[in-house]
N, C-alpha and C positions, 0 to 999 in steps of 0.2 A: 490606314492605308485604303480600306474600303471606301471611306468618304472621299479620298483623293480620286479614286477611280470614278466615283459617281459625279463629283464636281467636273472632272475632265469630260465625262460623257455628256453631261448637261450642256457644257460650253460648246462642244462639237456639234451636238444636235441643234442648239440655238443658231450657231453659225451657218449650218447647212439649210435649216428649214424655217428660220424666223420670218422670211419674206413670203412664205407660202400662205395662200388663202384656203379656207375650208372648201370653197367651191372648186379650186384647182385639184385638191386631193379627192374630192367627191367625183369629179369628172374622170380622174384616173381610175378610181374604183369602178365607175360605171363602164369603163372600157374593158374590164375583165371579161364580161360575158358569163352566162350561166355555165358554160362548159368548163371554163377555168376555175370557177368557184367550186363546182362539183368535183373536179379533179383534185383541187387542193384538199378538200375534205377527205376524199378517197385516199389520197397519199398519206394523210395524217392517220387514218385508220390502219393502213398497211404498216406504217412505222410502228404503231403500238403493238400490232400483231407480231412484228419482228422482235420487238423488245420482249414479248411474251415467250417467243421461241428461245431467245438468249437465256431468259429466266429458267426455262425448263431444263436446258443443258446445264446451267449453273447449279440448280437444285440437285440434279443427278450427280454432278461432280462432287457435291458435299455428302452424297449418300442418302439424301432425302428422296422420297418417292411421292410425288403429288400429281394427281390427274392433270392432264393437259388443259382442260377447261378451267379448272381452279387456278392453275398457274397463270393462264392468260388474265384471269380476273385479278389475282394478286399483283401481277406485274402492272396492269393498267392503273390500279389504285395507287401503287407506290410511285410509279413514274409520273402520272398525271399531276399528283399533288406535289411531289418533290420538285419537279421541273418548274412549277409556278412559284412555289414558296421559297425555294433555295435550300441550302444546306443539304444537298442531295443525299449524301451517304447517311446522315443522321436521320433525316425525315423518312426516306424510303426504307431504311432498316427498321425503324419503329413500326411503320405500317405493315411491312412484311412479317415482323414478329407477331403482331396482333392477328393478322389474317391467317398465317400458316400454323398458328398454335393448335388449331383444331385438327390438323393433319399430323401432329406429333413432330413438327420440325423444331429442332433445338435452336437456342440463340446463337450457338456457334455455327450452325448450318445457315441460319439467316445472315450472319455476318459474312460467311463465305460466299453466299449467293449474291449479296450486295457488292462485294469486292469483284466477283466474277463479271457482273454486269457492267461495273465501272471500267474494268479493264477492256471489256469488249468494245465499249464506246470509244475509249481512248485509242486502242489499236486500230479500230475501224476508221476513226477520224484521221489518224495519222496516215494510214495507207491510202485512203481516198483522196485526201488533199495532196499527198505526195505525188500520186499519179496525175492529178489535175495540173499541178504546177510543172511537172516534167513534160507532159504531153501538150500543154497549151502552146499555141503558136506565138511567135514574137508579136504579131499584130494584135492578137487577143490580149496578151499581157499588157500591151501598150494602152489598152482601153481601161486598165486598172491603175491603181497607184503602186503596184508591186513592180519594182525594177526587174527586168527580165533575168539578169544574172542572179540577183538575190533570190528570185522565185525558183530558178533551177536548183540552186544550192539548197534552199530550204526544202524543196521537194525531195531531193536525194536524201537529206538528213532524216526527214520524216519516214521515207520508205525504209531506210536502214533501221530506224527505231522499231518499226512494225515487224520487219523481218527478224531483227535481233530478238524480239520477245518470243516469236514462234520458235526460233532456233534454240533459245534458252530452254523452253519447255520441252523440246525434243531431246536435248542432251543431258539435262540435269534432273535427275530423279530424287536426289536428296533434298530434304526440306531446306528452305531459306528462312532467314530470320527477318521479320518485318515488324517494326515497332515493338521489339522484344518478344514477339510471338513466332513460333515455328509454323511455316506454311509450306505445304507441298504444292508445287506448281501443277497446272493442268497438264494432261497428257498432250501429245502432239495432235491427236484427233480433236480434242476439246479446244486447243489453241487455234487450230485451223477453223473450227466452227466459230470461235470468237471473231477471228479475222474476217471471214466471209460474211457472217451475219452483221457484224459491226460496220463493214463497208457498205453493204446494201442498205442498212437502216439509216446511216448518216447520209447516204446518197439520196434516199427517198425524202428525208427531212429537208435537205438542201433544195430539192426539186419543188417543194411546196412554195418556197420563196421565189425561186427562179421563174416558175411559170406565171407568176403574178406580175413580173416585170414586163415592160413593153418590148416589142420587137426591136432589133437593132442593138441590143445590149451585148455584153460579153457572152461567149458560148458557155454552155453548161460545164464543159471540162475546165474552163478557166474560172468560172464562177465558184466551183466547189473549193478551189484553193483559197479564194478570199473568204468564203463562208467558214472554212475551217479555222483560219486565223482569227476571225471575229468570234467564233465559238470559244477558242482558247482564251482570248482576252476577256470574254464575258465570264467564263468559269473562274479565271484568276482573280476577278474583281470581287467574288463572293456576293455580289448584288443578286437578290432573288431573281432567278430566271435570266440573269444577265441583262435585265431590262434597262434600256438606255445605253449601256456599255456596248452590247452587241450591235445595236443599231448605229451608234456613233462610229464604231470600227468599220462596219459595212459601208457607211456613207463616205468615210475617208478613203476606203479602198476602191470604191466605185464612183469616182468623181464625174464620170461622163454620163451617168444615168440621170435622167430628168428627176430633180428633187421631189416633185409632186408624185410622180409614179413610184419612186422609191419609198416615200412616206406611206403611200397607199399599200404597197406590197408588204411593208412592215406590219401594218395594221391587220391585213389579211392573214399573214403568217402567224401573228400572235393569237388571233381569234381561232384559227383552225388547229393550231398545234399546242396552245397553252390554255386559253380561256374556255373553249368548249369542252376539252377533256377534263379540265378542273371542275367545271360545273357538273358534268356527268358523274365524276368521281365523288364529289361532295354529296350529291343526291343519293348515290349508292351507299355511301357510308352512313348518311343520315337514316336511310331506310333500314340498314342493318342494325343500327343502334336502337331504332324503335322496335324492331322485331325481337331483339335481345331483351329489351325492357319488358315487353309483353310476356315473354317466356318466363322471366324471373317473377 
């Protein structure tokens, strides 16, 4: 199934971009300007800080007490590496287990924190995209490949899913069984934190790509709806980082955006949100490994 997603993504990308020249993409990148580049990097930093805030709430939900600075560091390492490599839950959980061991965080608490972060992402993505699809004007939706009626219906469904999760956390205090394990749902306050932080985080991540697009494209409100659909497709594919799958879905959903500008925006988005954080996290882990070896 994963190979089918990847093959389909490669075919869509080839169909959309095979006529592009390197000079056309380079010209589109040159049109960003220093301000857009700096803003994209700054938004990536803000997104990772928001992930750290979610991590801190999640650790406290499991009963673990880790300093905020250490939580930000652990969250950055886990998310920067897992986003790029894929298998997010497994990879990020393993990195958290190694990092938080020094603070006495148990494997059960690590698993709970990882699940809490994943739910925050999902609930936030659903709510943000739902609002975008419901509030987008008919004209804006017409600039995408999303049929207006289908977009409205999908938006309402996504909003109901996000609201349903928060409501479930508010009314059910008995544990629920997930994969054979008993899990107590977050409190209403924690669920609202997941919703708010998840919405803002996903909104910031979407803005990284949107600000690199040329003027005249879809409004930001409409764009986040397409972004969310592409994210879901990328996650469902299980391809590391959704690479290729996410881009092919975005290209199909934004047919009126200039292909060269869209390809350039994809490169900028991947560099700011995936490659640069991965490189920094790899250097940090390498430095930590060397320090540990010297202590031993």
